[in-house]
C-alpha positions as CSV (number, residue, x, y, z in Angstrom):
1,X,98.1,138.3,102.5
2,X,97.5,134.5,102.1
3,X,94.0,133.2,101.5
4,X,94.7,130.1,103.6
5,X,97.3,129.1,106.2
6,X,97.3,125.5,107.3
7,X,99.0,125.0,110.7
8,X,100.4,121.5,110.9
9,X,102.4,119.5,108.4
10,X,101.3,116.1,109.4
11,X,98.8,113.8,107.5
12,X,95.8,116.0,108.3
13,X,97.5,119.3,107.3
14,X,99.0,117.9,104.1
15,X,95.7,116.4,103.0
16,X,93.7,119.6,103.6
17,X,96.3,121.6,101.7
18,X,96.1,119.2,98.8
19,X,92.3,119.4,98.7
20,X,92.3,123.2,98.9
21,X,94.6,123.4,95.9
22,X,93.3,120.6,93.7
23,X,89.6,120.7,94.5
24,X,88.9,124.3,95.6
25,X,91.4,125.8,93.2
26,X,93.1,127.9,95.8
27,X,96.1,129.6,94.0
28,X,99.4,128.1,95.2
29,X,100.8,131.5,96.0
30,X,97.8,132.1,98.3
31,X,98.3,129.0,100.6
32,X,101.1,127.9,103.0
33,X,101.6,125.1,105.5
34,X,103.2,126.1,108.8
35,X,105.0,123.3,110.6
36,X,108.1,123.1,112.9
37,X,109.7,120.1,111.2
38,X,112.3,120.4,108.4
39,X,110.0,118.5,106.0
40,X,106.3,117.7,105.8
41,X,105.3,114.5,107.5
42,X,108.7,114.3,109.4
43,X,107.0,113.9,112.8
44,X,104.7,111.2,111.5
45,X,107.6,109.3,110.0
46,X,109.7,109.6,113.1
47,X,107.0,108.4,115.5
48,X,105.8,105.5,113.3
49,X,109.5,104.4,112.8
50,X,110.1,104.6,116.5
51,X,107.3,102.2,117.3
52,X,108.6,99.7,114.7
53,X,105.2,99.8,112.9
54,X,105.2,97.6,109.8
55,X,101.6,97.9,108.6
56,X,99.1,100.6,109.3
57,X,96.0,99.9,111.3
58,X,93.8,101.6,108.7
59,X,92.7,100.0,105.4
60,X,94.2,100.9,102.0
61,X,91.4,103.3,101.1
62,X,92.5,105.6,103.9
63,X,95.5,107.8,103.1
64,X,96.4,111.4,102.3
65,X,95.7,111.6,98.6
66,X,92.4,112.7,97.2
67,X,91.1,109.5,95.5
68,X,90.4,106.6,97.8
69,X,91.8,104.2,95.1
70,X,95.1,106.2,94.8
71,X,97.2,104.1,97.1
72,X,96.1,100.8,95.4
73,X,97.0,102.3,92.0
74,X,100.4,103.5,93.3
75,X,101.2,100.0,94.6
76,X,101.4,98.8,91.0
77,X,104.0,101.4,90.0
78,X,107.7,100.7,89.8
79,X,109.0,102.2,93.1
80,X,106.3,100.4,95.2
81,X,106.9,97.0,93.5
82,X,110.1,96.7,95.4
83,X,108.1,96.3,98.7
84,X,107.9,92.6,99.3
85,X,104.5,92.6,101.1
86,X,102.6,95.9,100.2
87,X,99.4,94.9,102.0
88,X,98.3,92.6,104.7
89,X,95.0,91.1,105.9
90,X,92.5,91.9,107.0
91,X,91.2,95.0,105.1
92,X,94.2,95.3,102.8
93,X,96.2,97.4,105.3
94,X,99.2,99.0,103.7
95,X,102.8,98.5,104.7
96,X,104.2,101.7,106.3
97,X,106.9,101.9,103.7
98,X,104.3,101.8,100.9
99,X,102.1,104.4,102.7
100,X,105.1,106.8,103.1
101,X,106.3,106.3,99.5
102,X,102.8,107.1,98.3
103,X,102.6,110.2,100.6
104,X,106.0,111.4,99.3
105,X,104.9,111.0,95.7
106,X,101.7,113.0,96.4
107,X,103.6,115.8,98.1
108,X,106.1,115.9,95.1
109,X,103.3,115.8,92.5
110,X,101.4,118.6,94.2
111,X,104.6,120.5,95.0
112,X,103.4,120.9,98.6
113,X,106.9,121.1,100.1
114,X,107.4,124.4,98.3
115,X,104.6,125.8,100.4
116,X,106.1,124.8,103.7
117,X,107.1,127.4,106.2
118,X,109.2,126.0,109.1
119,X,108.2,127.4,112.5
120,X,106.0,127.1,115.6
121,X,102.7,129.0,115.8
122,X,102.6,130.9,119.1
123,X,99.7,133.3,118.9
124,X,96.5,134.1,117.0
125,X,95.0,137.5,116.4
126,X,91.9,138.5,114.6
127,X,91.8,141.7,112.6
128,X,89.4,143.3,110.1
129,X,90.6,141.5,107.0
130,X,91.8,138.2,108.5
131,X,94.1,136.6,111.0
132,X,97.6,137.3,112.2
133,X,99.6,134.2,113.4
134,X,102.7,134.7,115.5
135,X,105.5,132.4,114.6
136,X,108.6,131.3,116.5
137,X,111.6,130.2,114.4
138,X,112.0,126.4,114.6
139,X,115.7,126.8,115.3
140,X,115.8,130.0,117.3
141,X,113.0,130.5,119.8
142,X,114.0,134.2,120.3
143,X,113.4,134.9,116.6
144,X,109.7,135.8,115.9
145,X,107.7,136.8,112.9
146,X,104.0,136.9,111.8
147,X,101.9,135.5,109.0
148,X,98.7,137.0,107.8
149,X,95.9,135.0,106.2
150,X,92.2,135.4,105.5
151,X,91.5,131.9,106.9
152,X,93.4,129.5,109.0
153,X,93.1,125.7,109.4
154,X,94.3,124.3,112.7
155,X,95.5,120.8,111.7
156,X,97.3,120.1,115.0
157,X,98.2,116.6,115.9
158,X,99.2,115.3,119.3
159,X,100.7,117.8,121.7
160,X,104.4,118.4,121.3
161,X,105.4,116.8,124.6
162,X,104.1,113.3,125.5
163,X,102.8,112.2,128.9
164,X,105.4,111.1,131.4
165,X,104.3,109.2,134.5
166,X,105.3,111.0,137.7
167,X,107.7,108.3,138.8
168,X,109.5,108.6,135.5
169,X,110.3,112.3,135.7
170,X,112.7,112.1,138.6
171,X,114.4,109.0,137.1
172,X,115.0,110.9,133.9
173,X,116.8,113.7,135.8
174,X,118.9,111.4,138.0
175,X,120.0,109.2,135.1
176,X,120.9,112.2,133.1
177,X,123.0,113.5,136.0
178,X,124.9,110.2,136.0
179,X,125.6,110.3,132.3
180,X,122.9,107.8,131.2
181,X,120.8,110.0,128.9
182,X,119.1,106.9,127.3
183,X,118.3,105.1,130.5
184,X,114.7,106.2,130.3
185,X,113.1,107.7,127.2
186,X,109.7,108.3,125.7
187,X,109.2,107.1,122.1
188,X,107.2,110.3,121.2
189,X,109.6,112.8,122.8
190,X,110.8,115.5,120.3
191,X,113.9,114.4,118.5
192,X,113.9,110.9,120.0
193,X,114.9,108.0,117.7
194,X,114.7,104.4,118.9
195,X,117.9,102.5,117.9
196,X,117.7,98.8,118.0
197,X,119.9,97.5,120.8
198,X,121.7,94.2,121.0
199,X,121.4,91.5,123.7
200,X,121.9,91.0,126.6
201,X,120.3,94.4,127.3
202,X,117.2,94.2,129.5
203,X,114.4,96.7,128.6
204,X,111.2,97.7,130.3
205,X,108.5,98.9,128.0
206,X,105.8,100.8,129.8
207,X,102.4,101.0,128.0
208,X,100.1,98.2,127.0
209,X,98.6,99.8,123.8
210,X,99.6,99.2,120.2
211,X,102.7,101.5,120.4
212,X,104.0,99.6,123.5
213,X,103.4,96.2,121.9
214,X,105.1,97.3,118.7
215,X,108.2,98.7,120.5
216,X,108.4,95.5,122.6
217,X,108.4,93.4,119.4
218,X,111.0,95.5,117.7
219,X,113.4,95.4,120.7
220,X,112.9,91.7,121.2
221,X,113.7,91.1,117.5
222,X,116.9,93.0,118.0
223,X,117.9,90.7,120.8
224,X,116.9,92.5,124.0
225,X,115.0,90.8,126.8
226,X,111.8,92.8,127.2
227,X,109.2,93.1,129.9
228,X,106.0,94.9,128.8
229,X,104.1,96.7,131.7
230,X,100.4,97.3,131.1
231,X,98.1,98.9,133.6
232,X,95.1,97.0,132.1
233,X,94.6,93.6,130.6
234,X,95.6,93.6,126.9
235,X,92.7,94.7,124.8
236,X,92.4,93.2,121.4
237,X,90.5,95.2,118.7
238,X,91.1,95.4,115.0
239,X,90.5,99.2,114.9
240,X,90.5,101.9,117.6
241,X,86.8,102.3,117.1
242,X,84.1,100.2,115.4
243,X,83.8,100.4,111.6
244,X,80.3,101.7,112.0
245,X,81.7,105.1,112.9
246,X,83.0,105.5,109.4
247,X,79.5,106.1,108.1
248,X,75.9,106.8,109.0
249,X,75.4,103.6,111.0
250,X,76.7,105.3,114.1
251,X,77.4,108.9,112.9
252,X,73.7,109.6,112.1
253,X,72.8,109.3,115.8
254,X,75.9,111.1,116.9
255,X,75.2,114.1,114.7
256,X,71.7,114.5,116.2
257,X,73.2,114.9,119.7
258,X,73.1,118.6,120.6
259,X,75.0,118.6,123.9
260,X,78.8,118.6,123.5
261,X,79.2,116.8,126.8
262,X,77.0,113.9,125.5
263,X,79.1,113.8,122.3
264,X,82.2,113.6,124.4
265,X,80.8,110.6,126.3
266,X,79.9,108.9,123.1
267,X,83.5,109.4,121.8
268,X,85.0,108.0,125.0
269,X,82.7,105.0,124.9
270,X,83.5,104.3,121.2
271,X,87.2,104.5,121.4
272,X,89.3,101.4,122.2
273,X,92.0,103.3,123.8
274,X,95.1,101.3,124.6
275,X,94.1,98.4,122.4
276,X,96.1,96.3,120.0
277,X,95.0,94.6,116.7
278,X,94.9,90.8,116.5
279,X,98.0,90.4,114.3
280,X,100.1,92.4,116.7
281,X,98.8,90.4,119.6
282,X,99.6,87.1,117.8
283,X,103.2,88.3,117.2
284,X,103.4,89.2,120.9
285,X,102.2,85.8,121.9
286,X,104.9,84.1,119.7
287,X,107.6,86.2,121.4
288,X,106.2,85.3,124.8
289,X,106.2,81.6,124.0
290,X,109.9,81.9,122.9
291,X,110.8,83.7,126.1
292,X,111.9,87.0,124.6
293,X,109.0,89.0,126.0
294,X,107.3,88.9,129.3
295,X,104.0,90.8,129.7
296,X,102.8,92.0,133.1
297,X,99.1,92.9,132.9
298,X,97.1,95.0,135.4
299,X,100.4,96.2,136.9
300,X,100.9,99.8,138.1
301,X,104.5,101.0,138.6
302,X,104.6,102.5,142.1
303,X,108.1,103.9,142.2
304,X,111.5,103.8,140.6
305,X,115.1,104.3,141.4
306,X,118.3,104.7,139.4
307,X,121.4,103.0,140.7
308,X,124.6,101.5,139.2
309,X,123.5,102.3,135.7
310,X,120.1,100.5,136.0
311,X,116.5,101.6,136.5
312,X,114.8,99.7,139.3
313,X,111.0,99.6,139.0
314,X,108.7,98.6,141.8
315,X,105.3,97.1,141.0
316,X,103.4,95.8,144.0
317,X,105.9,94.2,146.4
318,X,108.6,93.3,143.9
319,X,111.5,95.3,142.3
320,X,112.9,94.6,138.8
321,X,116.1,96.1,137.4
322,X,116.5,97.1,133.8
323,X,119.3,98.5,131.7
324,X,116.9,100.7,129.9
325,X,113.3,101.8,130.2
326,X,111.2,102.9,127.2
327,X,107.9,104.8,127.7
328,X,105.0,104.3,125.3
329,X,102.5,106.1,127.5
330,X,101.0,108.4,124.8
331,X,99.9,111.9,125.3
332,X,97.6,113.8,127.7
333,X,94.0,114.2,126.7
334,X,94.2,117.9,126.6
335,X,93.5,119.8,123.3
336,X,96.6,120.3,121.2
337,X,97.8,123.9,120.9
338,X,95.9,125.0,124.0
339,X,98.9,126.8,125.5
340,X,99.2,129.3,122.6
341,X,95.5,129.3,121.7
342,X,94.3,130.1,125.3
343,X,94.5,133.9,124.9
344,X,92.7,133.9,121.5
345,X,90.0,131.6,123.0
346,X,89.4,134.1,125.8
347,X,89.7,137.3,123.7
348,X,87.5,136.2,120.8
349,X,85.1,134.0,122.9
350,X,85.8,130.9,120.8
351,X,83.3,128.3,122.0
352,X,84.7,125.3,123.8
353,X,83.0,122.3,125.5
354,X,83.7,121.4,129.1
355,X,86.5,119.1,127.9
356,X,88.2,122.1,126.4
357,X,87.7,121.1,122.8
358,X,86.2,123.4,120.2
359,X,82.5,123.5,119.4
360,X,82.4,123.9,115.6
361,X,79.7,123.8,112.9
362,X,79.3,121.1,110.3
363,X,81.9,122.8,108.1
364,X,84.4,122.7,111.0
365,X,84.3,126.4,111.6
366,X,85.3,127.5,115.0
367,X,85.2,131.2,114.0
368,X,84.2,132.6,110.5
369,X,87.9,132.5,109.6
370,X,89.2,129.6,111.7
371,X,88.7,125.9,110.8
372,X,89.9,122.8,112.6
373,X,90.8,119.2,111.8
374,X,92.1,116.2,113.7
375,X,91.7,116.1,117.5
376,X,90.2,119.6,117.5
377,X,87.4,118.5,115.2
378,X,86.3,115.4,117.1
379,X,83.1,116.8,118.6
380,X,81.9,117.2,115.0
381,X,83.7,114.4,113.1
382,X,83.4,111.8,115.9
383,X,85.7,109.0,117.2
384,X,87.6,108.7,113.8
385,X,88.5,112.4,113.7
386,X,92.2,111.8,114.6
387,X,92.6,109.0,112.1
388,X,93.3,109.1,108.3
389,X,89.6,108.7,107.6
390,X,89.0,111.7,109.8
391,X,91.5,113.7,107.8
392,X,89.7,112.8,104.6
393,X,86.3,113.7,106.0
394,X,87.5,117.0,107.3
395,X,89.3,117.8,104.1
396,X,86.1,117.3,102.1
397,X,84.2,119.7,104.3
398,X,86.8,122.5,104.4
399,X,87.4,122.2,100.6
400,X,83.6,122.6,100.1
401,X,83.6,125.9,102.0
402,X,86.6,127.1,100.0
403,X,84.9,126.2,96.7
404,X,81.8,128.1,97.7
405,X,83.7,131.2,98.7
406,X,85.7,131.1,95.5
407,X,82.6,131.5,93.3
């Protein structure tokens, strides 16, 4: 039986596993990382590549290694020196290529890939000595197995399937029937890869947040004529929540709140959902001035049709035709993993708030043997829980529990 099973091989899961091994001295043979991708961080790399991200929104002290200065030190080493611009202002935000090289180096150094089990978690059962996790094979859904562990960390990122607007679902079916599989796509759909397309293709990008803006910029650079649809006015914020949430300035008051529903309201108020940072907005303005991008703000798409190889979108009274439509509409607000955790929540009375998210203690325990990070930990960690800084904060707390139990 394992001592620890980390479910999720994204930045949060990798960081927690590294802390458990290097700080809490969990034996390597007693820990595994369960993730459906072929390699750790594969989904992170695919999603960030699809958006055309060049620099992270987070500062250089936020990453998946253990020391906050690790990324800065790595940037001086030979592999990283090939990157023309490793950091950008403000806050020394790292280039995506640098961040990924650093993450790969950390995984290699800690030999975390050796601990990876490829598969999907599909059930959770508590028994006397630990937990039994049902696993579906990543390549054959009919093939099932189980993993037993004394403790489990749920490091689940965004849900597997992104949010599709209702008008888009029918268009996807009709375009596929007519042989245009790529007529409408979601940048976060499993297996999707955004290939740069040449002019004179016209593309509608739906979604006015940072992902939509980055995709629009990438396609315009490749030569496409892009129209960016946003339901709200473009919102400009450096971060997706104010820096005060990184420390006691805001978190002290948040931690004193007893009611989960009040904490949820604070999180909602604190998040700048659908916002874009100033440098991305400046790049967008340049493309607008050059005529390669048009931005339609406060526009709701009412309906859509697929005809003669094009998607026709109706917003208000006017119709616009596009060769291709790319959705950057994010994910639903539901808790990740809820479909396979539902039975365990009911059976073992795992406490949840009205919003469906776990109610956990300060050590991020949902159950004496179940810990959470990322979105599932946000009622304790706060608005930054989904971010890299949230991963670091969660990793510290879980490693502290593991150290105590090892003595």
